[in-house]
N, C-alpha and C positions, 0 to 999 in steps of 0.2 A: 706446808701447810694443805695444801691441794691434795695431799693423799689422804691426810686426816679427815679434809670434809669427804672426802670421797669413799671412803671406808667409815662413816655415818652413815653417808645416805643411803651407800648398799645396806647396809644394815637394820635403817627405817623400814624404808620402801621394798626392801628381798625380803630376806629373814625374816623380821620383828613379824612382817604379814604371809608368813607362808605359813596354809598349814599344813604340808611335807615335814619341817622341821618338827625334832619334840624335843625331850627330856633335857639335855645340859645345854643342847641351843636354845630352848623356850627358858630358860630356868632366868632364875636372876642376878647366880651367880656369875651365870657368863656374861652378863652386863655389864659384868665388874672386871672380867676376864677383856672383854673385850674392849675397854675405856683404854684398861695398858697396853692393846694394841695399835688401838686408832690412835694413840698420843706419843707413845716412845719409840714405835718400828717408823713412823714418818722425819721421828729426830734421829735414829741411826743411821735411818738413809741419807737423811739431807749431810747426815758428817762424814759418811763414807766417803758421798759425791764430794764436797767440796774440799775432803782431803783434814776436817779439822779434828781434832780431837778429843771426843764426846765429854771424856775424867776431866782433860784440859780443860776444856770450855765449863762444864760447869762447877767447878773448884773455884770461878769468877763471879760466880752465882749468888756467892756472901750466903752460902746456907745455913753459915752458923745460927743460934740461936740468940739474939741479942737484942729481944724487946725486953725493953724493962716494963716493970707492973704497970706503968702509964701509960707508956706505948697498949696496953693489953687494952686495959681496962678505956680508951680513947678510939679504939679499933673494934670495939666491941662494940662501943655506944653510936658511932658514926653507921656503923655498918645495919644497926637495927635500924635510927633515924631517916635513912633512906630507903628504908621498905614502902611506903607512901611512893616517894617520887618513881619507882621502879616500879610499881602496882599502875602509877597513873598510865607511865606510858604502859605497859603491857594492855590495861584497860583501853585508848587513844588506840594502839596496833588491832587489838580483837572487833572494831568497830569495821576493819577492811579485810581482815587477814585470820584464816582459821588459829586457834593457838592447840599446839599438839601437847604441850605441855600438863592441861587439864586432864588428859587421855591417861597420859603418862603416872597422875600424882591418883588419879580413880586405879588404876594396874596393881599398883603398889599399896595400893591401903591395907592390902590382904595382905602381905609382908609380918610380920614384925618392927616393930617399929626401930630396934637398932640396924635390922638386918637394911633396914631401906635407906634408912643417914649412910649406912657404907658406900648404896650404892649412889645416892642420890649429891650426897654429902664432901662424906669424907676424900672416896677415890676422887671427884671431882677438883676439889680444892687441890689434892697433892701434886697430881700428875698437872694439870689445867696450869694452874701457876706454875708448876716447875717447868713447862715449856712456855708459856706465852711470859711470866714476870719474870722467867727467869734466863733464859736460853734467847727469848727472843731479844728481851728489853735491854738485853748484859751488849746484844748488837750496837744498840742503840746510845751507847752511854757517852756522853757527850757532848747530845746533843740539847739543845732546853728542854725542860718538861713539856711544853705545850703539845711539839710534837712527835714526843714519843710516849706520850699516854695515846694522843689521837691515833697514830699507827698503831700500838698494841691493842686498842680498845675494839680498832675495825676487823684485824684480823682475827681477835678474837668471838666479834658477831662473825664470823663469815662461817669460824671452822662447827659453827651449831647451825648451818646449811637448811636456814628457813627464816624471811625474812619477818617475823613475827616475833620469834625471840633474838636475830639480829639487833631489834630496838631498842632493848634492854640492858642485852649483852654490853654490846656497842656503851652506851653509859655506865653498866660494873665495870666494865675494862679496863678502863678510863680510875674511876676511883681506883682500884685494884693495882694500876700502874700508880697511879703518885701515893699512894701507902707504901711501896717498895722503893720509887725514889725516895722517898720521906728519911726511910726507916733504916735503909742497906740492908733488909735484908725479904726473901722473897718466905719465910713464915709469917710475916704482914699479908700479905696478899693470901695465902694461904686463910688462916684465923678469917679473914674479912669475908674470903668466896664462903669459907664454910658456915659463917655464923649466916651470910644470906640463905643460902640456899637453904640450911637449915630448919632454918624459921621458915622459911617458904612452904618448907613439906611438911612442917608439921603442921601450920594454919590450914594445907587445904586438905593434911590428915583430918583436922576435927571436922571441919566443914563433913566431907566424906562419912565420918565414920559418927560423928556424934550429931552434929547438928542435921542430916540428912533426916534423920527418924522426930524430927522438933517438927521439919517441915512435911515430913510425910503425915504426921498427925494432925496436921494444921489444915494443909492444900488437898488430903488424902490421894498424894503421890507423890516420888521421886521424885529431887531438883534435878538428879542426871538424866530424867526420863524429858525433863523440856530444854528446850534450845533456848538459851535469854537472848532475845530481842534487840532490834540498834535503841532504846528507849532503855532499858536495862542500864547496857553498854553508857548513855550520856549521863543517866545517873549515879551513876559510880561514878565515873571521869569529874561531873561536875562536884563530888561530897571529898575525892580524894583530890580535888584542886584545890579546894578552901582548907584537908588537915598538909598539904602541902607548903600552903602560902600559911599558916600559923604556927610551924614547927621551920621554916624555914633563917628566922634569926639565930635559932638554938645549933643547925646544920652549919651552918658562916660558922657562929663561936666555934662546935668542934673540933672544924679544921683551922679555925686559926689559934687554937690551944695546939693540936696536936703540929701544926707546921711550926709553929713556934717552937716545940720544946726538943725539935728535929734539926732544926735551922742550925746546928755542930755539923752535924751526917750531911747537907745539900754539896756535892760533887762541882769542883771546879768546873764547868763547861771549858770545851777547847774549841784552840781558834779553827776557823770555817775551814781555811788552808787545810787544815789535817784531818778534817769530818768528811768520814762517809757520806757521798747524799743519799738521805732515806729515800729518794723518789723515784726510784729506778725503772728498768727495764720489768724488774723481775715484779715488782712490787704494782705497775698497774696493769699487771698481763694477771695476776690474783684474781686484783677486783673487776675484770672487764670478765674473766670465765665465771667469778659466782656471778654474774650481775647476767649472764648468756643462761646458768645455769637454773636460777632463779625463773627468767621470761619462760625456761623452759620448761617446768615444773607450771606453770601458771597455765 
């Protein structure tokens, strides 16, 4: 996981900002190739070092498509109604931290929508879920879902390698882990991940490409030329907080229906002596290195 995070950091801080590199290395398709290398190479390296068989391990990830229509509708609905909560966490983080996703959406807004969705929604949904809710989560089978989801969310947040994205990636990582836990299919995480990323991008795309013209006509300037002050974020936090409070019963109800529908899929927890302790030296080492990197980047 540290290898994946390091590759991502190098891309953002070195390659992406370099004026020397051009052509394919600055193209959108390089971003897709980069995601593949940044996630699958560390996974293969881990299997090589640990002596595990990647094919054998991935065969136990429940890759079969076993989502019935009700699960599909519930996962889509949950992923949509959680958007205000995700946006609230992001708005709170924006009070203290820069948001790198804003520049990403702005940069990708010039691309055709299908191409941009492949970059920001399709590829991450498949690869990140395969690694985190597939390979990594399979190592925590038999543990209580609380431990599994929190550890998975923590690793998912860390791999984004910036504190702003860590806040809501940690939150959504927990949600995706619960979806996979109940359905016993990594496709649940892929579907939820795609819905979240795609809807977030489409909202950002609409803001940049359509609302910008209205804003410019009214104020005489582009919203991209202005820097939101603290008051704007505070107003957004209040508004999003009220929305979240209003739809909270709906969120709870959907999760209850989802859990009830998948009750028969729940695994039997192993005895404590048969489990591998999840918080070992490697776990704390990953967390410590992430904290040091974040301190060094401030």
